[in-house]
N, C-alpha and C positions, 0 to 999 in steps of 0.2 A: 430268526431274527437276523437282520442284515447288519454286517459289520462294515463300517466306512473307514477307509484308510486314506490318509493325506497323500497328495502327489507333490513331489519335489519340483520346484521351479526356479528359474533364473530370469532376470530381465535386464534390459538396458534401454536407453532412450536417445532419441534425436530431438531436434527442435520441434518436429511436428508429430512424431510417432513414438509409441512404446512397442518394444519387441519382447515377447514373453515366450519362453520354452517350458512346457510342462513335460517332464520326463516320465513317459508312460509307454511301456512296450506294448504296442498294439497287437503283437502276436499272442500275448496272454490276456488281452483285453478285447472286448467286443462291445458293440452298441455304445460308441463314444458320443456323448451329448455335450455340446458346447453352448453356453449362454453368454451373450454379450449385451449388457444394458448400459445406460448412461453412467451409473456410479458403481456397478459391480459386474464381475465376470465369474463364470464357474465352468469346471470341466468335470464330467462324471462318466464313468465307464464300468462295465461289469468285469470283475476279475475272474478269469476262467481257471487260474491256477489254484484258487481257494474258493470252493463252493460257499455260497452265502455271503461273499465279500464283494464290496464295490469300492472303486476308487472315487474319491470326491475331493475337490479343492475349490473352495469359494474364496473370492478376494473382493473386499469392499475397497474400492479405489480411493486414493487420497484426493483426486480431482476428477472432473468430468471428462468423458470421451464422447466422440461422435459415432454411435453404433453403425450408422449408414455407411461410413467410410472405413469400417473395420473388416478384417477377414481372418480366417484361420485355415490351417492345413493339417490333416492327420497323417503323420509319417510313421515309419516302422518303429522308431524308438521314442518319439515325442509328438506332442501337439504344439505347433507353432502358431502364435497369434501376433497379428500386427494391428495395434489399436491406434486410432487417430485422436490426438489430443484436441479437446474442444477449444482451448486457448493455445494457439501456436506460439512457440518460443518460451512457454512457461516451463521452468525447471522443476521437476518433481523430486523432492528430497527422499520420498519413499513411495513405493507402489501402493501399500495399504494405508487406509485412513487411520490416523492416530489423533490424539487431542491436539498435538502440535500442528498437524496439517490442516485441521479444521479451523484453527485460529489464523493460520497463514493464508487461507483462501482469499482473503480480502485484499491482500497486498499485491501490487503489480510486480512482475518479475522482469528483470532486464538481463540480457545476455552479458557475460563478463569474460574477459580474457586475463583478468588479474591473477597474479601468482599467489596472492593472499586470500583468494576466494571472492565471492560476490560481495558487492557493496550495497548497503541500504541507502540509496540515493535520497530517499525522503528524509532520513535522519540527517544526512549531510546538508541538505537544503535548509532544514530547520536550524541547524547550527550556524550556517552561513548567514541566514536572515537575522539571527540573534546577535551575531558579531558585527553586522553592518552598522556603521556609525553615520548618522545623518550629516549632510554637508550643506554649507551655504544657508539659504533661507530656512530649510528644514531644521537645521541645527539651532538656528535662532528661535524659531517657533517652539521647538522642543524645550529650549532653555526657559522661555517665557511661560510655557505650560507648567514646567517643574516649579518655577518660582511661585506661580499662582496656586498650584496644588499644595505646596509645602508652606505657603505663607499663612499668617494669621488673618483674622477678619479685617483689620485695618489695612493690611497690605493688599488684600484682594479688592477692598472697596476703593482704595487709591488707584489701583491698576484699572479698574472698570471706569471710574470717573474720568481719569486723565485721558484714557484712550477714546472714550465716546465724545467728550466735550471738545477734544482737539482734532476730531475728525481722523483719528488714527496716526497723528504726527507726534504725539507725546505719550510715553508710557512711564509712569512714575510709581514707585512703591512707598513713597513718603506721604502718609496721610496728613501729617501736620502741615505740609506745604500745599497739598492738593485741596484739603478741606477748607482753606481760607477763602477761596472764591472760585470763579470760573477759570478753567484752564484754557489758555489762549492757543490758537493754532500756530505751530512753529514748523514751517516747511523746511526741507533740507536746503543747504547752501546752494545758491544759484537758482532756486525755484521760488515762485510766488504763489500764495494761496488765493484762490478765487472763490467767491461765494456763489452758490447756485440757488436759483429761486425755483421753487416747485409750483 
């Protein structure tokens, strides 16, 4: 029966690559096999110091790599791998896939030089949009929409009747006044209303 032993490894990353060192004395190992796929890598070797024993380390990667741009080198004390990230500039929080990294795959990653760590710019953008207050005509329209939405049936009926009958020059919330008759066009000061024939 073959006994598999794990291989100790360390890793670090740059914007475009992952560099992994698998510590394995090749003087006591032979037949080193390295596998590099999109989402996983493995190193396997025969352990000549213990008959029936093999070295094996499989890693399911937290993100995708580009196998065509990856390479490795077998040295006397370790196996060095240089893996090319599929998405350049993406910061990997961990080498191995976890439940957290699976959920995090959909979010874009931005480089950061902040001393407090990376910022979630999408969240900051959402907060800024929520805090923005409309100005000018937008604020006026928002106020009218709020009055219409929060008003009772008579208020809404008065607003619709006064606005449509006056050609958009009058907006009243008083049904007692608007309900008595036709609402006349009242242009702003210095302007005159003209009738258009269709």
